[in-house]
GUDO-544753 format. One record per residue (C-alpha): x, y, z; residue number from 1; residue in one letter. Coordinates in steps of 0.1 Angstrom, whole numbers, plus 5000, padded with zeros to 4 digits. Layout:
N
+------+------+------+-----+---+
!   xx !   yy !   zz !   k ! r !
+------+------+------+-----+---+
!    X !    Y !    Z ! NUM ! A !
...
+------+------+------+-----+---+
end
This chain:
414
+------+------+------+-----+---+
!   xx !   yy !   zz !   k ! r !
+------+------+------+-----+---+
! 5000 ! 5000 ! 5000 !   1 ! M !
! 5030 ! 5023 ! 4999 !   2 ! S !
! 5035 ! 5028 ! 4962 !   3 ! G !
! 5022 ! 5059 ! 4945 !   4 ! R !
! 4996 ! 5052 ! 4919 !   5 ! P !
! 5010 ! 5078 ! 4895 !   6 ! D !
! 5044 ! 5061 ! 4897 !   7 ! D !
! 5030 ! 5035 ! 4873 !   8 ! R !
! 5020 ! 5040 ! 4836 !   9 ! D !
! 4984 ! 5049 ! 4834 !  10 ! H !
! 4961 ! 5033 ! 4809 !  11 ! D !
! 4935 ! 5060 ! 4812 !  12 ! V !
! 4911 ! 5043 ! 4788 !  13 ! G !
! 4911 ! 5011 ! 4808 !  14 ! A !
! 4909 ! 5029 ! 4841 !  15 ! V !
! 4880 ! 5051 ! 4828 !  16 ! S !
! 4861 ! 5020 ! 4816 !  17 ! A !
! 4863 ! 5004 ! 4850 !  18 ! R !
! 4853 ! 5036 ! 4867 !  19 ! W !
! 4823 ! 5040 ! 4844 !  20 ! A !
! 4812 ! 5005 ! 4852 !  21 ! A !
! 4816 ! 5009 ! 4890 !  22 ! S !
! 4784 ! 5027 ! 4898 !  23 ! G !
! 4803 ! 5055 ! 4915 !  24 ! A !
! 4813 ! 5075 ! 4884 !  25 ! A !
! 4779 ! 5092 ! 4881 !  26 ! G !
! 4782 ! 5108 ! 4916 !  27 ! L !
! 4806 ! 5136 ! 4906 !  28 ! S !
! 4794 ! 5167 ! 4888 !  29 ! G !
! 4764 ! 5190 ! 4887 !  30 ! R !
! 4729 ! 5176 ! 4888 !  31 ! P !
! 4719 ! 5194 ! 4855 !  32 ! D !
! 4752 ! 5185 ! 4837 !  33 ! G !
! 4773 ! 5155 ! 4827 !  34 ! P !
! 4792 ! 5134 ! 4852 !  35 ! A !
! 4827 ! 5148 ! 4857 !  36 ! L !
! 4861 ! 5130 ! 4856 !  37 ! D !
! 4881 ! 5122 ! 4888 !  38 ! V !
! 4918 ! 5115 ! 4892 !  39 ! P !
! 4928 ! 5080 ! 4880 !  40 ! C !
! 4946 ! 5076 ! 4914 !  41 ! A !
! 4912 ! 5073 ! 4931 !  42 ! V !
! 4904 ! 5041 ! 4911 !  43 ! I !
! 4939 ! 5027 ! 4915 !  44 ! E !
! 4940 ! 5032 ! 4952 !  45 ! L !
! 4906 ! 5016 ! 4958 !  46 ! A !
! 4915 ! 4987 ! 4935 !  47 ! E !
! 4950 ! 4982 ! 4952 !  48 ! A !
! 4934 ! 4981 ! 4987 !  49 ! A !
! 4908 ! 4956 ! 4975 !  50 ! A !
! 4935 ! 4935 ! 4959 !  51 ! A !
! 4956 ! 4934 ! 4991 !  52 ! T !
! 4925 ! 4924 ! 5011 !  53 ! I !
! 4917 ! 4896 ! 4986 !  54 ! R !
! 4953 ! 4883 ! 4986 !  55 ! D !
! 4957 ! 4882 ! 5024 !  56 ! V !
! 4923 ! 4867 ! 5032 !  57 ! T !
! 4927 ! 4841 ! 5004 !  58 ! E !
! 4960 ! 4830 ! 5020 !  59 ! R !
! 4943 ! 4828 ! 5053 !  60 ! N !
! 4915 ! 4806 ! 5040 !  61 ! G !
! 4885 ! 4829 ! 5042 !  62 ! R !
! 4884 ! 4850 ! 5010 !  63 ! L !
! 4870 ! 4885 ! 5012 !  64 ! V !
! 4865 ! 4896 ! 4976 !  65 ! A !
! 4854 ! 4933 ! 4974 !  66 ! L !
! 4847 ! 4954 ! 4944 !  67 ! D !
! 4866 ! 4984 ! 4956 !  68 ! G !
! 4851 ! 5008 ! 4931 !  69 ! L !
! 4815 ! 4997 ! 4935 !  70 ! A !
! 4820 ! 5001 ! 4973 !  71 ! L !
! 4826 ! 5038 ! 4968 !  72 ! L !
! 4790 ! 5042 ! 4957 !  73 ! G !
! 4773 ! 5018 ! 4981 !  74 ! E !
! 4759 ! 5045 ! 5005 !  75 ! R !
! 4745 ! 5064 ! 4976 !  76 ! A !
! 4728 ! 5033 ! 4962 !  77 ! A !
! 4712 ! 5025 ! 4995 !  78 ! L !
! 4702 ! 5061 ! 5004 !  79 ! A !
! 4691 ! 5071 ! 4970 !  80 ! G !
! 4718 ! 5099 ! 4967 !  81 ! L !
! 4729 ! 5115 ! 4935 !  82 ! S !
! 4754 ! 5141 ! 4923 !  83 ! R !
! 4747 ! 5177 ! 4935 !  84 ! Q !
! 4778 ! 5196 ! 4922 !  85 ! G !
! 4789 ! 5221 ! 4949 !  86 ! A !
! 4765 ! 5204 ! 4973 !  87 ! V !
! 4776 ! 5170 ! 4987 !  88 ! S !
! 4756 ! 5140 ! 4977 !  89 ! C !
! 4744 ! 5138 ! 5013 !  90 ! G !
! 4734 ! 5176 ! 5010 !  91 ! V !
! 4749 ! 5185 ! 5045 !  92 ! A !
! 4781 ! 5200 ! 5031 !  93 ! T !
! 4786 ! 5228 ! 5005 !  94 ! R !
! 4815 ! 5244 ! 4987 !  95 ! L !
! 4818 ! 5282 ! 4994 !  96 ! L !
! 4841 ! 5306 ! 4976 !  97 ! Q !
! 4863 ! 5330 ! 4996 !  98 ! G !
! 4886 ! 5358 ! 4986 !  99 ! V !
! 4915 ! 5335 ! 4979 ! 100 ! D !
! 4900 ! 5300 ! 4973 ! 101 ! G !
! 4873 ! 5276 ! 4982 ! 102 ! W !
! 4863 ! 5257 ! 5013 ! 103 ! L !
! 4838 ! 5230 ! 5022 ! 104 ! A !
! 4816 ! 5235 ! 5053 ! 105 ! L !
! 4795 ! 5207 ! 5068 ! 106 ! S !
! 4764 ! 5216 ! 5088 ! 107 ! L !
! 4754 ! 5180 ! 5095 ! 108 ! A !
! 4752 ! 5186 ! 5133 ! 109 ! R !
! 4731 ! 5212 ! 5152 ! 110 ! G !
! 4762 ! 5222 ! 5171 ! 111 ! S !
! 4779 ! 5234 ! 5139 ! 112 ! D !
! 4749 ! 5256 ! 5130 ! 113 ! V !
! 4751 ! 5270 ! 5165 ! 114 ! D !
! 4788 ! 5278 ! 5161 ! 115 ! S !
! 4782 ! 5299 ! 5129 ! 116 ! L !
! 4780 ! 5333 ! 5146 ! 117 ! P !
! 4813 ! 5327 ! 5164 ! 118 ! A !
! 4829 ! 5314 ! 5132 ! 119 ! W !
! 4819 ! 5346 ! 5114 ! 120 ! L !
! 4826 ! 5371 ! 5142 ! 121 ! D !
! 4789 ! 5376 ! 5150 ! 122 ! G !
! 4776 ! 5384 ! 5115 ! 123 ! V !
! 4738 ! 5382 ! 5117 ! 124 ! P !
! 4724 ! 5351 ! 5099 ! 125 ! L !
! 4689 ! 5340 ! 5091 ! 126 ! P !
! 4672 ! 5315 ! 5113 ! 127 ! E !
! 4686 ! 5280 ! 5106 ! 128 ! P !
! 4650 ! 5267 ! 5099 ! 129 ! T !
! 4653 ! 5285 ! 5065 ! 130 ! D !
! 4681 ! 5263 ! 5051 ! 131 ! V !
! 4685 ! 5279 ! 5017 ! 132 ! E !
! 4685 ! 5315 ! 5031 ! 133 ! S !
! 4711 ! 5304 ! 5056 ! 134 ! L !
! 4734 ! 5290 ! 5029 ! 135 ! W !
! 4728 ! 5320 ! 5007 ! 136 ! S !
! 4739 ! 5343 ! 5036 ! 137 ! A !
! 4769 ! 5321 ! 5043 ! 138 ! L !
! 4780 ! 5324 ! 5006 ! 139 ! E !
! 4778 ! 5361 ! 5008 ! 140 ! T !
! 4798 ! 5364 ! 5040 ! 141 ! V !
! 4825 ! 5338 ! 5031 ! 142 ! V !
! 4831 ! 5355 ! 4997 ! 143 ! R !
! 4847 ! 5384 ! 5016 ! 144 ! G !
! 4869 ! 5362 ! 5039 ! 145 ! R !
! 4902 ! 5345 ! 5035 ! 146 ! R !
! 4901 ! 5307 ! 5035 ! 147 ! I !
! 4930 ! 5301 ! 5059 ! 148 ! G !
! 4915 ! 5323 ! 5086 ! 149 ! E !
! 4881 ! 5306 ! 5083 ! 150 ! L !
! 4897 ! 5271 ! 5085 ! 151 ! V !
! 4917 ! 5282 ! 5115 ! 152 ! E !
! 4887 ! 5295 ! 5133 ! 153 ! R !
! 4867 ! 5264 ! 5125 ! 154 ! A !
! 4894 ! 5243 ! 5140 ! 155 ! A !
! 4892 ! 5262 ! 5173 ! 156 ! L !
! 4854 ! 5258 ! 5174 ! 157 ! L !
! 4854 ! 5222 ! 5165 ! 158 ! G !
! 4836 ! 5227 ! 5132 ! 159 ! M !
! 4841 ! 5205 ! 5101 ! 160 ! P !
! 4856 ! 5228 ! 5075 ! 161 ! V !
! 4882 ! 5220 ! 5049 ! 162 ! G !
! 4900 ! 5245 ! 5026 ! 163 ! G !
! 4903 ! 5232 ! 4990 ! 164 ! L !
! 4938 ! 5217 ! 4986 ! 165 ! G !
! 4951 ! 5229 ! 5020 ! 166 ! E !
! 4971 ! 5196 ! 5023 ! 167 ! V !
! 4999 ! 5208 ! 5001 ! 168 ! A !
! 5024 ! 5179 ! 5001 ! 169 ! D !
! 5014 ! 5145 ! 4988 ! 170 ! R !
! 5023 ! 5117 ! 5012 ! 171 ! P !
! 5043 ! 5087 ! 5001 ! 172 ! T !
! 5015 ! 5063 ! 5013 ! 173 ! S !
! 4978 ! 5064 ! 5020 ! 174 ! A !
! 4984 ! 5054 ! 5056 ! 175 ! V !
! 5013 ! 5055 ! 5080 ! 176 ! D !
! 5024 ! 5022 ! 5095 ! 177 ! V !
! 5048 ! 5022 ! 5124 ! 178 ! V !
! 5063 ! 4991 ! 5141 ! 179 ! P !
! 5060 ! 4990 ! 5179 ! 180 ! L !
! 5081 ! 4973 ! 5206 ! 181 ! D !
! 5069 ! 4940 ! 5219 ! 182 ! G !
! 5063 ! 4905 ! 5206 ! 183 ! V !
! 5029 ! 4893 ! 5192 ! 184 ! A !
! 5031 ! 4859 ! 5176 ! 185 ! P !
! 5011 ! 4851 ! 5144 ! 186 ! L !
! 4976 ! 4839 ! 5151 ! 187 ! R !
! 4947 ! 4830 ! 5127 ! 188 ! P !
! 4924 ! 4859 ! 5120 ! 189 ! I !
! 4894 ! 4839 ! 5133 ! 190 ! D !
! 4910 ! 4839 ! 5167 ! 191 ! E !
! 4914 ! 4876 ! 5169 ! 192 ! L !
! 4892 ! 4902 ! 5188 ! 193 ! L !
! 4887 ! 4935 ! 5172 ! 194 ! V !
! 4874 ! 4963 ! 5194 ! 195 ! V !
! 4858 ! 4990 ! 5172 ! 196 ! D !
! 4855 ! 5024 ! 5189 ! 197 ! L !
! 4849 ! 5043 ! 5157 ! 198 ! S !
! 4817 ! 5056 ! 5141 ! 199 ! A !
! 4801 ! 5066 ! 5108 ! 200 ! L !
! 4819 ! 5050 ! 5078 ! 201 ! W !
! 4857 ! 5047 ! 5075 ! 202 ! A !
! 4863 ! 5028 ! 5108 ! 203 ! G !
! 4833 ! 5006 ! 5107 ! 204 ! P !
! 4840 ! 4997 ! 5071 ! 205 ! L !
! 4875 ! 4986 ! 5082 ! 206 ! C !
! 4860 ! 4966 ! 5111 ! 207 ! A !
! 4836 ! 4949 ! 5087 ! 208 ! D !
! 4863 ! 4938 ! 5064 ! 209 ! V !
! 4881 ! 4922 ! 5093 ! 210 ! L !
! 4848 ! 4906 ! 5104 ! 211 ! A !
! 4843 ! 4891 ! 5070 ! 212 ! R !
! 4878 ! 4878 ! 5072 ! 213 ! A !
! 4869 ! 4859 ! 5103 ! 214 ! G !
! 4877 ! 4882 ! 5132 ! 215 ! A !
! 4853 ! 4887 ! 5161 ! 216 ! R !
! 4843 ! 4924 ! 5161 ! 217 ! V !
! 4829 ! 4941 ! 5192 ! 218 ! V !
! 4815 ! 4976 ! 5185 ! 219 ! K !
! 4817 ! 4999 ! 5215 ! 220 ! V !
! 4796 ! 5030 ! 5218 ! 221 ! E !
! 4791 ! 5057 ! 5244 ! 222 ! S !
! 4758 ! 5055 ! 5263 ! 223 ! A !
! 4755 ! 5093 ! 5258 ! 224 ! H !
! 4769 ! 5096 ! 5222 ! 225 ! R !
! 4760 ! 5066 ! 5200 ! 226 ! P !
! 4773 ! 5062 ! 5165 ! 227 ! D !
! 4754 ! 5089 ! 5144 ! 228 ! G !
! 4752 ! 5064 ! 5115 ! 229 ! A !
! 4725 ! 5045 ! 5136 ! 230 ! R !
! 4702 ! 5074 ! 5127 ! 231 ! F !
! 4709 ! 5073 ! 5090 ! 232 ! G !
! 4700 ! 5048 ! 5063 ! 233 ! T !
! 4692 ! 5015 ! 5082 ! 234 ! P !
! 4702 ! 4992 ! 5054 ! 235 ! T !
! 4736 ! 5009 ! 5051 ! 236 ! F !
! 4742 ! 5006 ! 5088 ! 237 ! F !
! 4732 ! 4969 ! 5086 ! 238 ! D !
! 4756 ! 4964 ! 5056 ! 239 ! L !
! 4787 ! 4973 ! 5076 ! 240 ! I !
! 4777 ! 4962 ! 5111 ! 241 ! H !
! 4758 ! 4929 ! 5107 ! 242 ! A !
! 4775 ! 4901 ! 5127 ! 243 ! G !
! 4793 ! 4925 ! 5150 ! 244 ! H !
! 4786 ! 4924 ! 5187 ! 245 ! E !
! 4774 ! 4956 ! 5204 ! 246 ! S !
! 4786 ! 4970 ! 5237 ! 247 ! V !
! 4773 ! 5002 ! 5253 ! 248 ! C !
! 4794 ! 5018 ! 5280 ! 249 ! V !
! 4788 ! 5049 ! 5301 ! 250 ! D !
! 4821 ! 5068 ! 5296 ! 251 ! F !
! 4811 ! 5094 ! 5322 ! 252 ! R !
! 4814 ! 5069 ! 5351 ! 253 ! T !
! 4845 ! 5053 ! 5366 ! 254 ! D !
! 4830 ! 5018 ! 5360 ! 255 ! A !
! 4824 ! 5026 ! 5324 ! 256 ! G !
! 4859 ! 5039 ! 5318 ! 257 ! R !
! 4873 ! 5008 ! 5336 ! 258 ! H !
! 4852 ! 4985 ! 5313 ! 259 ! D !
! 4865 ! 5004 ! 5282 ! 260 ! L !
! 4901 ! 4999 ! 5293 ! 261 ! R !
! 4895 ! 4962 ! 5300 ! 262 ! R !
! 4880 ! 4957 ! 5265 ! 263 ! L !
! 4910 ! 4975 ! 5249 ! 264 ! I !
! 4935 ! 4955 ! 5269 ! 265 ! Q !
! 4919 ! 4922 ! 5257 ! 266 ! H !
! 4918 ! 4933 ! 5221 ! 267 ! A !
! 4941 ! 4921 ! 5193 ! 268 ! D !
! 4931 ! 4951 ! 5171 ! 269 ! V !
! 4917 ! 4984 ! 5182 ! 270 ! V !
! 4901 ! 5008 ! 5158 ! 271 ! I !
! 4894 ! 5043 ! 5170 ! 272 ! E !
! 4885 ! 5075 ! 5154 ! 273 ! A !
! 4887 ! 5099 ! 5184 ! 274 ! S !
! 4908 ! 5130 ! 5189 ! 275 ! R !
! 4938 ! 5122 ! 5212 ! 276 ! P !
! 4924 ! 5145 ! 5238 ! 277 ! R !
! 4892 ! 5126 ! 5240 ! 278 ! A !
! 4910 ! 5093 ! 5246 ! 279 ! L !
! 4932 ! 5109 ! 5273 ! 280 ! R !
! 4901 ! 5121 ! 5291 ! 281 ! Q !
! 4889 ! 5085 ! 5292 ! 282 ! L !
! 4923 ! 5073 ! 5307 ! 283 ! G !
! 4934 ! 5056 ! 5275 ! 284 ! V !
! 4970 ! 5061 ! 5263 ! 285 ! D !
! 4977 ! 5041 ! 5232 ! 286 ! A !
! 5014 ! 5044 ! 5236 ! 287 ! T !
! 5013 ! 5028 ! 5271 ! 288 ! A !
! 4992 ! 4998 ! 5262 ! 289 ! L !
! 5008 ! 4964 ! 5257 ! 290 ! D !
! 4977 ! 4944 ! 5249 ! 291 ! G !
! 4966 ! 4952 ! 5213 ! 292 ! P !
! 4989 ! 4940 ! 5186 ! 293 ! R !
! 4975 ! 4966 ! 5162 ! 294 ! I !
! 4962 ! 5001 ! 5171 ! 295 ! W !
! 4945 ! 5018 ! 5141 ! 296 ! L !
! 4939 ! 5055 ! 5146 ! 297 ! S !
! 4916 ! 5072 ! 5121 ! 298 ! I !
! 4915 ! 5110 ! 5122 ! 299 ! T !
! 4902 ! 5138 ! 5100 ! 300 ! A !
! 4935 ! 5156 ! 5095 ! 301 ! H !
! 4962 ! 5137 ! 5113 ! 302 ! G !
! 4975 ! 5133 ! 5148 ! 303 ! S !
! 5001 ! 5161 ! 5151 ! 304 ! I !
! 4995 ! 5195 ! 5166 ! 305 ! G !
! 4963 ! 5214 ! 5160 ! 306 ! M !
! 4954 ! 5190 ! 5131 ! 307 ! A !
! 4948 ! 5163 ! 5158 ! 308 ! A !
! 4920 ! 5184 ! 5173 ! 309 ! E !
! 4902 ! 5191 ! 5141 ! 310 ! R !
! 4868 ! 5177 ! 5132 ! 311 ! I !
! 4861 ! 5164 ! 5097 ! 312 ! G !
! 4838 ! 5142 ! 5077 ! 313 ! F !
! 4842 ! 5125 ! 5043 ! 314 ! G !
! 4833 ! 5154 ! 5021 ! 315 ! D !
! 4850 ! 5183 ! 5038 ! 316 ! D !
! 4882 ! 5162 ! 5044 ! 317 ! A !
! 4883 ! 5152 ! 5008 ! 318 ! A !
! 4882 ! 5189 ! 4998 ! 319 ! I !
! 4910 ! 5196 ! 5022 ! 320 ! A !
! 4931 ! 5169 ! 5005 ! 321 ! G !
! 4924 ! 5185 ! 4971 ! 322 ! G !
! 4902 ! 5156 ! 4959 ! 323 ! L !
! 4876 ! 5175 ! 4939 ! 324 ! A !
! 4865 ! 5177 ! 4903 ! 325 ! T !
! 4859 ! 5208 ! 4883 ! 326 ! H !
! 4840 ! 5225 ! 4855 ! 327 ! D !
! 4838 ! 5260 ! 4842 ! 328 ! E !
! 4818 ! 5271 ! 4872 ! 329 ! L !
! 4843 ! 5259 ! 4897 ! 330 ! G !
! 4849 ! 5228 ! 4919 ! 331 ! P !
! 4824 ! 5200 ! 4926 ! 332 ! C !
! 4825 ! 5173 ! 4952 ! 333 ! F !
! 4841 ! 5140 ! 4941 ! 334 ! C !
! 4816 ! 5112 ! 4946 ! 335 ! A !
! 4799 ! 5106 ! 4980 ! 336 ! D !
! 4820 ! 5114 ! 5010 ! 337 ! A !
! 4848 ! 5097 ! 4992 ! 338 ! I !
! 4875 ! 5102 ! 5018 ! 339 ! A !
! 4855 ! 5078 ! 5041 ! 340 ! D !
! 4854 ! 5046 ! 5020 ! 341 ! P !
! 4889 ! 5052 ! 5006 ! 342 ! L !
! 4903 ! 5055 ! 5041 ! 343 ! T !
! 4883 ! 5025 ! 5054 ! 344 ! G !
! 4895 ! 5003 ! 5025 ! 345 ! L !
! 4932 ! 5013 ! 5028 ! 346 ! T !
! 4932 ! 5010 ! 5065 ! 347 ! A !
! 4917 ! 4975 ! 5063 ! 348 ! A !
! 4943 ! 4965 ! 5038 ! 349 ! A !
! 4971 ! 4978 ! 5061 ! 350 ! A !
! 4957 ! 4960 ! 5092 ! 351 ! V !
! 4955 ! 4927 ! 5073 ! 352 ! L !
! 4990 ! 4932 ! 5059 ! 353 ! D !
! 5004 ! 4938 ! 5094 ! 354 ! C !
! 4986 ! 4909 ! 5109 ! 355 ! L !
! 5002 ! 4885 ! 5084 ! 356 ! Q !
! 5036 ! 4899 ! 5093 ! 357 ! R !
! 5032 ! 4894 ! 5131 ! 358 ! G !
! 5046 ! 4918 ! 5157 ! 359 ! G !
! 5029 ! 4949 ! 5170 ! 360 ! R !
! 5020 ! 4980 ! 5149 ! 361 ! W !
! 5005 ! 5014 ! 5150 ! 362 ! R !
! 4986 ! 5025 ! 5119 ! 363 ! I !
! 4976 ! 5061 ! 5114 ! 364 ! E !
! 4951 ! 5070 ! 5087 ! 365 ! A !
! 4934 ! 5103 ! 5081 ! 366 ! S !
! 4906 ! 5113 ! 5058 ! 367 ! L !
! 4924 ! 5142 ! 5043 ! 368 ! S !
! 4956 ! 5122 ! 5038 ! 369 ! R !
! 4938 ! 5095 ! 5019 ! 370 ! S !
! 4922 ! 5121 ! 4997 ! 371 ! A !
! 4955 ! 5139 ! 4991 ! 372 ! R !
! 4971 ! 5106 ! 4981 ! 373 ! F !
! 4943 ! 5100 ! 4956 ! 374 ! A !
! 4942 ! 5135 ! 4942 ! 375 ! A !
! 4971 ! 5130 ! 4918 ! 376 ! A !
! 4979 ! 5120 ! 4882 ! 377 ! G !
! 4958 ! 5122 ! 4851 ! 378 ! P !
! 4920 ! 5124 ! 4851 ! 379 ! M !
! 4897 ! 5097 ! 4839 ! 380 ! T !
! 4880 ! 5102 ! 4805 ! 381 ! D !
! 4844 ! 5090 ! 4809 ! 382 ! I !
! 4829 ! 5111 ! 4781 ! 383 ! G !
! 4808 ! 5090 ! 4759 ! 384 ! G !
! 4809 ! 5060 ! 4782 ! 385 ! L !
! 4777 ! 5044 ! 4796 ! 386 ! Q !
! 4777 ! 5049 ! 4834 ! 387 ! L !
! 4764 ! 5022 ! 4856 ! 388 ! A !
! 4740 ! 5031 ! 4884 ! 389 ! A !
! 4753 ! 5029 ! 4920 ! 390 ! P !
! 4749 ! 4995 ! 4935 ! 391 ! R !
! 4754 ! 4979 ! 4969 ! 392 ! A !
! 4760 ! 4945 ! 4984 ! 393 ! R !
! 4732 ! 4927 ! 5003 ! 394 ! E !
! 4736 ! 4930 ! 5041 ! 395 ! P !
! 4743 ! 4896 ! 5056 ! 396 ! I !
! 4717 ! 4904 ! 5083 ! 397 ! G !
! 4706 ! 4931 ! 5107 ! 398 ! S !
! 4730 ! 4951 ! 5129 ! 399 ! A !
! 4728 ! 4944 ! 5166 ! 400 ! A !
! 4707 ! 4968 ! 5186 ! 401 ! T !
! 4729 ! 4992 ! 5207 ! 402 ! M !
! 4742 ! 4974 ! 5238 ! 403 ! G !
! 4727 ! 4941 ! 5229 ! 404 ! M !
! 4758 ! 4921 ! 5240 ! 405 ! H !
! 4771 ! 4944 ! 5268 ! 406 ! T !
! 4766 ! 4920 ! 5297 ! 407 ! D !
! 4778 ! 4889 ! 5279 ! 408 ! A !
! 4810 ! 4905 ! 5265 ! 409 ! V !
! 4819 ! 4922 ! 5298 ! 410 ! L !
! 4812 ! 4890 ! 5318 ! 411 ! A !
! 4835 ! 4870 ! 5295 ! 412 ! A !
! 4864 ! 4893 ! 5303 ! 413 ! L !
! 4862 ! 4882 ! 5339 ! 414 ! G !
+------+------+------+-----+---+
end
């Protein structure tokens, strides 16, 4: 997973044909115009991750064969989403033009709407019940502001905002894999416990790949802050959570934090998507734990400095990484929250690769890093090609209700 896709010779025609057939190609562009092209590196990264997953799991006797490109359009297929141009497929995020560039602002949470006056220095805005008037006012105000200043203020307020192309340097890999001290002998995947502390799409997708490879996955949620995806499209939640056990813990109590630490200590793989500060507040220090053989940390913008405290989702983080498509009117979103599935796929491939090597590892993935890695090289050329509609796999069952397995899982820990 470390090679750069644009280090290889591109066969743009072949890549474009595979993209057109994927079901995800029609999700980029304006609703009243043609689907727009995306970087070929998007296709190559998703296919490379799926190939690694297939190779490792086949060697371990439980093949996980994923269509990496079709997977990028699964949520759209199940939720009935379509391309919206400068509005995300999920409609909660929009591209706004400033004095010196563009930014993506997500208003998926009520808290972000509440933060708008502070973000804009108290500029009066319409009541948030009038959504279009609110966005129109935001467009007017942002047009007179500098992108860097708005991104910095959003970071301080915990708002999901990404400046277009703010991640300047392209990383040498989609994820960062670091060996840790300690010995962890090789074990079959079907003997491993995965504790999934993540939410939404990227982390749960990675956990689901490991579950399909045979691992036992326990999803852990806060009693006061459950996974927001539970309140989205039920079939999509079922798709990436069916077969996982569900534990609900009250992180506000000493007993709940103690249970969380016990779960982590017993895990072979931990997947988390929290800001470092949040973990520290729960008494969890990944650097001091000797239980998990693999610690996967998924962030919006990385784990260093102020970036570690930033909030981000798939669409705004993709914009931060420069992963957008363009026409004469300006930038458009690239597919549906594309940084999420790209990060989930590449993280799963990295975890499986490390498991087959043995030892202990820390894997760091970020949404904007994955997007920046994929925002490179030539563009596809889908003009004149027939585009397949988005499609999704059938869920293998229903996701567990929240906390369904709490008592049994905690009792088994002793």
